[in-house]
C-alpha positions as CSV (number, residue, x, y, z in Angstrom):
1,M,95.5,195.3,-81.8
2,H,92.0,195.0,-80.4
3,T,92.4,192.1,-77.9
4,P,91.8,193.2,-74.6
5,V,94.7,192.7,-72.2
6,T,94.1,191.9,-68.4
7,I,97.0,192.1,-65.9
8,I,96.7,190.7,-62.4
9,G,99.0,192.4,-60.2
10,A,100.3,196.1,-60.1
11,G,103.8,195.5,-58.9
12,L,106.7,196.7,-61.0
13,G,106.6,194.1,-63.6
14,G,102.8,194.4,-64.3
15,L,102.9,198.2,-64.4
16,T,105.8,198.2,-66.8
17,L,103.8,196.0,-69.1
18,A,100.8,198.2,-68.9
19,R,103.1,201.2,-69.5
20,V,104.7,199.8,-72.6
21,L,101.2,198.7,-73.9
22,H,99.9,202.2,-73.3
23,V,102.9,203.8,-75.2
24,H,101.8,201.5,-78.3
25,G,98.1,202.4,-77.9
26,I,96.9,198.9,-76.8
27,P,94.1,199.0,-74.2
28,V,95.0,197.4,-70.9
29,T,93.6,197.1,-67.3
30,V,95.4,196.2,-64.2
31,H,93.7,194.5,-61.3
32,E,95.5,194.8,-57.8
33,A,94.4,193.3,-54.6
34,E,95.8,196.2,-52.5
35,S,93.3,198.8,-51.6
36,S,95.2,201.7,-52.8
37,P,98.7,202.7,-54.0
38,T,99.6,203.6,-50.4
39,A,98.0,200.5,-48.7
40,R,101.4,199.3,-47.6
41,S,105.1,200.0,-47.5
42,Q,106.8,199.0,-51.1
43,G,110.1,197.9,-49.6
44,G,113.6,199.5,-49.7
45,L,116.1,200.4,-52.3
46,L,116.5,198.7,-55.7
47,D,119.6,198.7,-58.0
48,I,118.3,199.1,-61.4
49,H,120.8,197.3,-63.9
50,E,121.8,198.6,-67.2
51,D,121.1,195.5,-69.2
52,T,117.6,194.8,-67.5
53,G,115.6,197.2,-65.5
54,Q,117.1,200.3,-67.4
55,L,116.2,198.9,-70.6
56,A,112.7,198.2,-69.5
57,L,112.3,201.8,-68.3
58,G,113.7,203.0,-71.5
59,A,111.1,201.0,-73.4
60,A,108.5,202.6,-71.2
61,G,109.8,206.2,-71.9
62,L,110.5,206.8,-68.3
63,T,114.3,207.1,-68.3
64,D,114.3,210.6,-67.3
65,A,111.8,210.3,-64.5
66,F,113.9,207.3,-63.1
67,R,117.2,209.4,-63.3
68,A,115.4,212.0,-61.3
69,A,114.6,209.7,-58.6
70,V,118.1,208.1,-58.2
71,L,119.6,208.5,-54.7
72,E,123.1,209.6,-55.4
73,G,126.0,207.9,-53.8
74,R,124.1,204.7,-52.8
75,Q,126.2,202.5,-55.0
76,A,129.0,202.6,-52.4
77,M,129.7,199.1,-51.0
78,R,131.2,197.8,-47.7
79,I,132.0,194.2,-47.1
80,L,132.9,193.3,-43.6
81,A,133.9,190.0,-42.0
82,P,131.9,189.2,-39.0
83,D,134.6,190.4,-36.7
84,G,134.2,193.8,-38.2
85,T,137.4,193.6,-40.3
86,V,136.8,195.6,-43.7
87,V,137.3,193.4,-46.7
88,L,136.1,195.9,-49.2
89,D,135.2,199.6,-48.9
90,Q,134.3,200.9,-52.3
91,A,132.9,204.3,-52.9
92,D,130.4,205.2,-55.4
93,D,132.1,207.0,-58.3
94,G,129.0,207.1,-60.5
95,T,130.3,204.3,-63.0
96,G,128.7,201.5,-61.3
97,G,125.8,201.0,-63.7
98,R,123.3,200.1,-61.0
99,P,121.8,203.4,-59.7
100,E,119.7,202.9,-56.5
101,V,116.1,204.2,-56.4
102,D,113.5,203.9,-53.6
103,R,111.0,200.9,-54.8
104,G,108.0,203.1,-53.8
105,D,109.3,206.1,-55.8
106,L,109.8,203.8,-58.7
107,R,106.3,202.3,-58.5
108,R,104.8,205.8,-58.2
109,I,106.6,206.7,-61.5
110,L,105.1,203.9,-63.3
111,L,101.5,204.6,-61.8
112,D,101.7,208.2,-62.7
113,S,102.5,207.3,-66.3
114,L,99.3,205.5,-66.9
115,P,95.8,207.0,-67.6
116,A,93.4,207.4,-64.7
117,G,91.6,204.2,-64.1
118,T,94.0,201.8,-65.8
119,V,94.7,200.3,-62.3
120,R,91.6,199.0,-60.5
121,W,92.3,198.9,-56.7
122,G,90.8,196.3,-54.3
123,R,90.5,193.7,-56.8
124,K,91.8,190.4,-55.5
125,A,91.6,187.6,-58.1
126,D,90.3,184.6,-56.2
127,R,89.6,182.1,-59.1
128,V,90.6,181.9,-62.7
129,R,89.3,179.3,-65.3
130,P,89.7,178.8,-69.0
131,L,86.7,179.2,-71.1
132,G,88.1,177.9,-74.4
133,G,89.5,179.5,-77.5
134,G,92.3,181.4,-75.4
135,R,89.7,183.2,-73.3
136,H,89.6,183.3,-69.7
137,E,87.3,184.2,-66.7
138,V,88.7,185.9,-63.5
139,A,86.4,185.9,-60.4
140,F,87.2,188.6,-57.7
141,S,86.7,188.7,-54.0
142,D,84.2,191.4,-54.3
143,G,81.8,189.1,-56.5
144,D,82.7,190.6,-59.8
145,T,83.9,188.6,-62.8
146,L,85.4,189.4,-66.2
147,V,86.3,187.6,-69.2
148,T,89.6,188.4,-71.1
149,D,91.2,187.4,-74.2
150,L,94.6,187.8,-72.7
151,L,95.3,187.2,-69.1
152,V,98.7,188.1,-67.7
153,G,99.9,186.9,-64.3
154,A,101.9,189.5,-62.8
155,D,100.6,188.4,-59.3
156,G,103.8,187.3,-57.5
157,A,105.1,184.3,-55.6
158,W,101.7,182.8,-54.9
159,S,100.0,183.6,-58.3
160,R,96.5,182.6,-58.9
161,V,97.1,182.7,-62.6
162,R,100.1,180.4,-62.6
163,R,97.7,177.4,-61.8
164,L,96.5,177.8,-65.4
165,L,99.8,176.9,-66.6
166,S,101.8,174.9,-64.1
167,A,101.0,172.8,-61.0
168,T,104.5,173.8,-59.5
169,T,104.4,175.9,-56.3
170,P,107.3,177.6,-54.6
171,E,109.2,175.6,-51.8
172,Y,110.8,177.1,-48.8
173,L,114.5,177.7,-49.3
174,G,115.7,176.9,-45.8
175,K,116.4,180.3,-45.0
176,S,114.4,183.4,-44.0
177,V,115.3,187.1,-43.7
178,V,114.3,189.3,-40.8
179,E,114.0,193.1,-41.7
180,T,115.0,196.0,-39.2
181,Y,114.9,199.7,-39.4
182,L,117.0,202.2,-37.7
183,Y,115.7,205.7,-38.1
184,D,117.7,209.0,-38.2
185,A,120.7,207.0,-38.1
186,A,123.5,209.6,-38.1
187,V,122.2,211.2,-34.9
188,R,120.6,208.3,-33.2
189,H,122.8,205.2,-34.3
190,P,126.1,206.7,-35.2
191,A,128.1,203.5,-34.8
192,A,125.7,201.4,-37.0
193,A,125.5,204.5,-39.6
194,K,129.4,204.6,-39.7
195,T,129.4,200.8,-40.4
196,V,126.8,200.8,-43.3
197,G,128.4,204.0,-44.9
198,A,126.9,205.7,-47.7
199,G,125.5,202.6,-49.6
200,M,125.2,199.0,-48.9
201,L,126.8,196.8,-46.3
202,V,127.4,193.0,-46.5
203,A,128.6,190.7,-43.9
204,T,128.2,186.9,-44.2
205,A,129.2,183.6,-42.4
206,P,127.9,180.1,-43.0
207,G,124.1,180.2,-42.4
208,R,124.2,183.8,-41.2
209,E,124.3,187.1,-43.0
210,I,123.5,190.8,-42.6
211,F,122.8,193.2,-45.5
212,A,121.9,196.8,-44.9
213,H,121.0,199.9,-47.0
214,R,121.3,203.5,-46.3
215,E,117.9,204.7,-47.6
216,K,116.0,208.0,-47.8
217,D,115.9,210.1,-44.8
218,D,118.9,208.6,-43.2
219,T,117.2,205.3,-42.4
220,L,119.3,202.2,-42.2
221,H,117.3,199.2,-43.5
222,A,118.8,195.8,-42.6
223,Y,118.1,192.2,-43.8
224,V,119.3,189.7,-41.4
225,G,119.5,186.2,-43.0
226,L,119.4,182.8,-40.9
227,A,119.4,179.4,-42.4
228,E,116.8,177.8,-40.1
229,P,113.6,175.9,-40.7
230,Q,110.2,177.6,-40.6
231,D,109.4,176.0,-37.2
232,W,112.4,177.7,-35.6
233,F,111.1,181.1,-36.6
234,A,107.7,180.2,-35.3
235,A,109.0,180.0,-31.9
236,V,110.1,183.7,-31.9
237,D,107.4,186.4,-31.0
238,F,108.0,189.0,-33.6
239,T,105.5,191.4,-32.2
240,D,107.7,191.7,-29.2
241,R,110.4,194.0,-30.6
242,A,112.9,193.6,-27.6
243,A,112.6,189.8,-27.3
244,A,112.6,189.2,-31.0
245,T,115.7,191.3,-31.8
246,A,117.4,189.8,-28.7
247,R,116.6,186.2,-29.7
248,I,117.9,186.9,-33.4
249,A,121.0,188.7,-32.1
250,R,122.0,185.7,-30.2
251,E,122.5,183.8,-33.3
252,F,125.2,186.3,-34.3
253,D,127.3,185.9,-30.9
254,G,130.8,186.8,-31.5
255,W,130.0,189.3,-34.4
256,A,131.2,192.8,-34.1
257,P,128.8,195.0,-31.9
258,E,128.6,197.6,-34.7
259,L,127.1,194.9,-36.9
260,T,124.8,193.4,-34.3
261,A,123.4,196.7,-33.5
262,L,121.6,196.7,-36.8
263,I,119.6,193.9,-35.0
264,T,119.3,195.0,-31.5
265,D,118.8,198.8,-32.2
266,S,115.8,198.4,-34.5
267,D,113.2,201.2,-34.0
268,E,110.4,198.8,-35.1
269,A,109.5,195.2,-34.4
270,P,111.4,193.0,-36.8
271,V,109.6,191.7,-39.9
272,L,109.9,188.1,-40.8
273,R,110.4,187.3,-44.5
274,P,110.6,183.6,-45.2
275,L,112.2,182.9,-48.5
276,F,110.6,180.7,-51.2
277,A,111.4,179.8,-54.8
278,L,110.3,177.9,-57.8
279,P,112.5,175.3,-59.3
280,A,115.4,176.7,-61.4
281,G,114.5,176.6,-65.1
282,H,110.5,176.5,-64.2
283,R,108.7,176.7,-67.6
284,W,105.2,175.5,-68.9
285,D,103.9,174.5,-72.3
286,R,102.2,177.1,-74.3
287,V,98.8,177.7,-73.3
288,P,96.6,180.1,-75.6
289,G,95.6,183.5,-74.1
290,V,97.6,183.5,-70.8
291,T,101.1,183.9,-69.6
292,L,103.2,185.0,-66.5
293,L,105.9,187.5,-65.6
294,G,108.1,188.3,-62.8
295,D,107.9,186.2,-59.5
296,A,104.8,184.5,-60.8
297,A,106.9,183.0,-63.6
298,H,110.5,182.5,-62.0
299,L,110.5,183.2,-58.2
300,A,114.0,182.8,-57.1
301,A,116.3,183.5,-54.1
302,P,117.0,187.1,-53.6
303,N,120.0,188.0,-55.8
304,G,119.4,191.6,-57.0
305,E,117.7,190.5,-60.2
306,G,114.1,190.0,-59.3
307,A,112.6,193.4,-59.8
308,N,114.8,194.0,-62.8
309,L,113.8,190.9,-64.4
310,A,110.1,191.6,-63.8
311,M,110.3,195.0,-65.4
312,L,112.2,193.5,-68.5
313,D,109.7,190.7,-68.6
314,G,106.9,193.4,-68.7
315,A,108.7,195.4,-71.4
316,E,109.5,192.5,-73.7
317,L,106.0,191.1,-73.5
318,G,104.5,194.5,-74.2
319,A,106.9,195.0,-77.3
320,A,106.1,191.5,-78.5
321,L,102.3,192.2,-78.4
322,A,102.9,195.4,-80.3
323,A,104.9,193.8,-83.0
324,H,102.3,191.1,-83.6
325,P,98.9,192.7,-83.3
326,G,97.3,190.1,-85.3
327,D,99.0,187.1,-83.8
328,L,98.6,186.8,-80.2
329,E,100.0,183.3,-80.0
330,R,103.2,184.1,-81.8
331,A,103.7,187.3,-79.5
332,L,103.4,185.2,-76.3
333,T,105.6,182.3,-77.8
334,E,108.2,185.0,-78.7
335,Y,108.2,186.4,-75.2
336,E,108.3,183.0,-73.4
337,E,111.1,181.6,-75.5
338,A,113.3,184.7,-74.5
339,M,112.0,184.7,-70.9
340,F,112.6,181.2,-69.9
341,P,116.4,180.9,-70.4
342,R,117.0,184.6,-69.1
343,A,115.2,183.7,-65.9
344,A,117.1,180.3,-65.5
345,E,120.5,182.0,-65.9
346,A,119.7,184.9,-63.4
347,A,118.6,182.3,-60.8
348,A,121.9,180.6,-61.1
349,N,124.0,183.7,-60.5
350,G,124.7,185.2,-57.3
351,L,125.4,188.8,-56.3
352,P,128.8,189.8,-57.7
353,E,129.7,191.6,-54.5
354,I,128.9,188.4,-52.5
355,E,131.1,186.2,-54.7
356,A,133.9,188.8,-54.2
357,F,133.4,188.5,-50.4
358,R,133.5,184.8,-50.7
359,D,136.6,184.7,-52.8
360,A,138.3,187.0,-50.4
361,T,137.4,185.2,-47.2
362,G,136.9,181.6,-48.1
363,V,133.4,181.7,-46.8
């Protein structure tokens, strides 16, 4: 296949697509707005699922590298009621099928598997426009432009490429997550460390929730969810660590102190993450020469599936392009017809662990 492939976005989905295309000998370039692979933190742990993310990594020929990066024991799960009562305390016996890996480590594995120069850094796509015949032009913030026969938007929630296919934009879900970090937990934050345990902690109540992971280097990474409008969060000064954590913690009045410590004891200023989503079942009519994957295609509320689906999107799109080297539109149609229902089903399903908690507590 001689059609040039241009990917916008070097997240996990875009990089998986690039790797699968490389495995099949198909030339590809990836354009990423970030200035370098280390321009920002890549987030926390990801549980990589057998039927999605692991399949994608297998198609990319990276299973061994992935397995070497797995953090053992992190599939342990603790579910607590807000008063600290333990609802579930499940050890990691190695049979969970969702091994945990650091997102940054996984991205590094994908980057290292690509030939030098595949990813072009500091390339923010400002404008995209159709030229006819399935070709598209991309204009970058540095003034450069390119024309491509296949444009893939792997550029996340606020995708520039998506506007070629759909006028739909993400909407606020009525909830935001505040991230906190507690470092050297066993020594400096022993009560919180004991509460989180070896893997993941979940505690929820109507409109309020705390998730936490034990990450590398004995770091506790907490995600504190509050169902409030964006104006509510705008009134909180998140640059003032003490004031912001105290304000957020007040919303968890009456919760066990070992849980609220995951908010008040943060070693960094809390980070606000408003949650947005595209409508469930978001899809578009086939447009020659362009498609989307990952959050650009099906941004949904966090449910443990986002990164896994993005990687599977990338792997399946790459496989379809390799299978139909003379028929680009057949490849894109085949990919989208499988991706649309899969994404809709995933968006409708919550985390199994949370459903178990709700069954047990009635919350």
